[in-house]
Wavefront OBJ file of the C-alpha trace (Angstrom):
o trace
v -14.172 -21.648 -26.670
v -11.362 -19.125 -27.090
v -7.810 -20.309 -26.592
v -6.212 -19.048 -23.366
v -3.595 -16.354 -23.802
v -0.475 -15.387 -21.883
v 1.153 -11.985 -22.100
v 4.487 -11.087 -20.560
v 6.355 -7.867 -20.012
v 9.896 -6.861 -19.153
v 10.097 -5.368 -15.682
v 13.143 -3.366 -14.706
v 14.493 -4.122 -11.259
v 17.440 -1.810 -10.677
v 17.850 -2.916 -7.072
v 18.184 -6.592 -8.040
v 19.240 -7.991 -11.411
v 19.230 -5.852 -14.542
v 15.987 -7.182 -16.025
v 13.713 -10.079 -15.230
v 10.802 -11.520 -17.176
v 7.562 -11.591 -15.194
v 4.154 -12.620 -16.402
v 1.978 -9.540 -16.800
v -1.356 -11.307 -16.864
v -3.000 -14.528 -17.898
v -6.502 -14.642 -19.352
v -8.320 -17.969 -19.370
v -11.744 -18.813 -20.763
v -13.031 -21.598 -18.528
v -16.248 -23.619 -18.374
v -19.158 -22.194 -16.408
v -18.498 -23.081 -12.762
v -20.641 -25.562 -10.907
v -22.570 -24.371 -7.882
v -20.909 -24.619 -4.481
v -23.917 -26.741 -3.483
v -22.762 -29.305 -6.062
v -19.059 -28.742 -5.330
v -19.143 -29.908 -1.728
v -21.462 -32.516 -0.255
v -22.035 -33.578 3.327
v -23.071 -36.933 4.683
v -23.580 -38.251 8.174
v -21.329 -41.146 9.203
v -20.907 -43.228 12.328
v -17.228 -44.061 12.930
v -16.440 -47.686 13.804
v -16.477 -48.335 17.521
v -18.518 -45.197 18.206
v -22.182 -44.408 18.607
v -21.738 -40.721 17.876
v -22.544 -39.552 14.408
v -20.515 -36.898 12.661
v -20.846 -34.848 9.511
v -18.296 -35.448 6.767
v -17.943 -32.815 4.032
v -16.200 -33.872 0.845
v -15.517 -32.693 -2.716
v -17.947 -34.339 -5.152
v -16.890 -36.271 -8.282
v -18.454 -33.472 -10.378
v -16.213 -30.950 -8.595
v -13.139 -33.110 -9.176
v -13.992 -33.223 -12.886
v -14.415 -29.429 -12.977
v -11.004 -29.015 -11.293
v -9.397 -31.346 -13.838
v -10.993 -29.472 -16.757
v -9.757 -26.106 -15.441
v -6.283 -27.504 -14.742
v -5.996 -28.955 -18.269
v -6.965 -25.643 -19.874
v -4.602 -23.647 -17.648
v -1.667 -26.002 -18.156
v -2.295 -26.095 -21.925
v -2.023 -22.293 -21.875
v 1.341 -22.555 -20.120
v 0.126 -21.215 -16.790
v 2.512 -21.681 -13.877
v 1.782 -20.755 -10.258
v 2.469 -17.069 -9.642
v 4.483 -16.070 -6.609
v 3.484 -13.117 -4.471
v 0.306 -11.075 -4.450
v -2.294 -11.793 -7.104
v -5.197 -9.869 -8.641
v -8.084 -11.925 -10.027
v -10.720 -10.529 -12.374
v -13.762 -12.696 -13.110
v -16.324 -12.146 -15.838
v -19.213 -14.587 -15.435
v -21.324 -15.150 -18.561
v -24.543 -17.079 -17.827
v -26.233 -19.280 -20.417
v -28.382 -17.277 -22.829
v -31.920 -18.723 -22.761
v -33.800 -19.556 -25.947
v -36.350 -16.797 -25.254
v -33.705 -14.106 -24.737
v -34.977 -11.961 -27.643
v -38.499 -11.939 -26.188
v -37.106 -10.959 -22.782
v -34.959 -8.232 -24.376
v -37.964 -6.741 -26.201
v -40.009 -6.768 -22.993
v -37.281 -5.162 -20.852
v -34.303 -4.004 -22.977
v -32.245 -2.660 -20.074
v -32.676 -5.377 -17.454
v -33.641 -8.567 -19.301
v -30.338 -10.226 -18.309
v -31.284 -9.918 -14.633
v -34.007 -12.549 -15.194
v -31.507 -15.164 -16.421
v -30.627 -17.918 -13.956
v -27.020 -17.573 -12.795
v -24.915 -18.639 -9.823
v -23.931 -15.777 -7.545
v -20.532 -14.158 -7.976
v -19.241 -15.152 -4.536
v -20.063 -18.768 -5.292
v -18.276 -18.494 -8.659
v -15.179 -16.961 -7.087
v -14.901 -19.639 -4.393
v -15.286 -22.539 -6.835
v -12.737 -21.062 -9.276
v -10.337 -20.194 -6.481
v -10.431 -23.792 -5.332
v -10.120 -25.163 -8.884
v -7.071 -23.015 -9.775
v -5.320 -23.297 -6.398
v -1.866 -24.788 -6.998
v -2.229 -24.215 -10.768
v -2.342 -20.425 -11.261
v -1.104 -19.466 -7.776
v 0.476 -21.418 -4.951
v -2.168 -20.655 -2.320
v -5.351 -18.593 -2.270
v -3.953 -16.475 0.562
v -2.112 -14.655 -2.272
v -5.396 -13.070 -3.419
v -5.083 -9.381 -2.594
v -7.575 -8.006 -5.101
v -10.658 -9.684 -6.563
v -12.907 -8.045 -9.165
v -16.129 -9.872 -10.081
v -18.595 -8.954 -12.832
v -21.738 -10.678 -14.026
v -21.934 -10.144 -17.766
v -24.886 -10.167 -20.141
v -25.445 -13.583 -21.763
v -24.155 -13.736 -25.335
v -23.898 -16.096 -28.306
v -20.622 -17.641 -27.055
v -22.332 -19.655 -24.314
v -21.997 -19.947 -20.565
v -18.428 -19.468 -19.351
v -16.185 -17.551 -17.017
v -13.294 -15.396 -18.211
v -10.554 -15.202 -15.590
v -7.674 -12.717 -15.745
v -4.888 -13.376 -13.254
v -2.244 -10.698 -12.722
v 0.634 -10.375 -10.291
v 0.538 -7.309 -8.073
v 3.996 -5.802 -8.350
v 4.798 -3.267 -5.672
v 7.375 -0.591 -6.242
v 10.344 -0.785 -3.927
v 10.226 1.785 -1.163
v 13.402 3.862 -1.306
v 15.558 1.205 -3.058
v 18.583 3.474 -2.687
v 18.483 2.797 1.074
v 18.917 -0.934 0.511
v 21.946 -1.465 -1.768
l 1 2 3 4 5 6 7 8 9 10 11 12 13 14 15 16 17 18 19 20 21 22 23 24 25 26 27 28 29 30 31 32 33 34 35 36 37 38 39 40 41 42 43 44 45 46 47 48 49 50 51 52 53 54 55 56 57 58 59 60 61 62 63 64 65 66 67 68 69 70 71 72 73 74 75 76 77 78 79 80 81 82 83 84 85 86 87 88 89 90 91 92 93 94 95 96 97 98 99 100 101 102 103 104 105 106 107 108 109 110 111 112 113 114 115 116 117 118 119 120 121 122 123 124 125 126 127 128 129 130 131 132 133 134 135 136 137 138 139 140 141 142 143 144 145 146 147 148 149 150 151 152 153 154 155 156 157 158 159 160 161 162 163 164 165 166 167 168 169 170 171 172 173 174 175 176 177
């Protein structure tokens, strides 16, 4: 697994301080996400003193372990929660099956479409939940999400996440001294 990387850039802010250091982007290589069906589970309970049953949805132990694994990798890379708007780019690499070469010979252009893989929306939700409070303060900061399913390769199943702040230019800063 590749080591996570952090890149920073100097951003000039003439309307505030002379120069501030802001993270440009963070790229993390994380384990392949678990399915949302295994992330949350529901059971029927009957509260004490009641005859009515109710559904209780909870985060599974497997999901808690996935969160911990992602948090450890992000913290080891020096990731701190970003403030403001955030752009997230996901590259989902499914597991390459043992018969991939046979599939590739049979259908060179679309063999990867036959590989079992969780859907991108599922991946995004699980990762968003796992990195909430680690890479950003709250998932309401997500203003742009780019998701790609990649072709399986020799590096194994994984998800590559690039997190970038969305820095807006000040509108007419000369009007606000």
